[in-house]
C-alpha positions, 0 to 999 in steps of 0.5 A: 488456489487462484488467489495464491497464484494471483498474489505470486504474480502481483509480487513478481510484477512489483519486483522492480523490473527483475525477471525473477519470478517468486515461486515459493511463498517463503522466498516471497515473505523473506523479500517482503520482510527486508526493508532495503530489498530491491523490490517495489511494494504497494501496501494499502491500509483501510480504516472505517469509522461509523456512527459519527456526527451529532446524530450518529448517522455519519461514517468515514473511510480512510485509505492509506496508500503506502508505496515503497520504491527504491531508487539506485543512486550508485552501486553502494547507495540506494534511496528508498521512498516510503510515501503515505497518501491518505485518501479520505471519504467522509459522509455526515448523513447529508453529504459526502466529501472525498479528499486527499489528506496530507501526504507524508 
């Protein structure tokens, strides 16, 4: 039950300053499915690869942070920023390298 409440509070907090609180899961799903909704979302995708390198002792974490932020230009026009920020952590068994990949 606590997890559900936390998700609803996070969704309500990311609604671009709207005072509307999402109390119904179906309503929240509808807003999240609409790509042009006036709502900020912050999807995060994590990928893990293991057994990399010559001796198969390396691993790699790739985390894509993908904020979707709408900007109102006028009453009729919105610009939606859909940036992808890759965060990479790679370990070759000897040392670890952390970096930000090419931002799209």
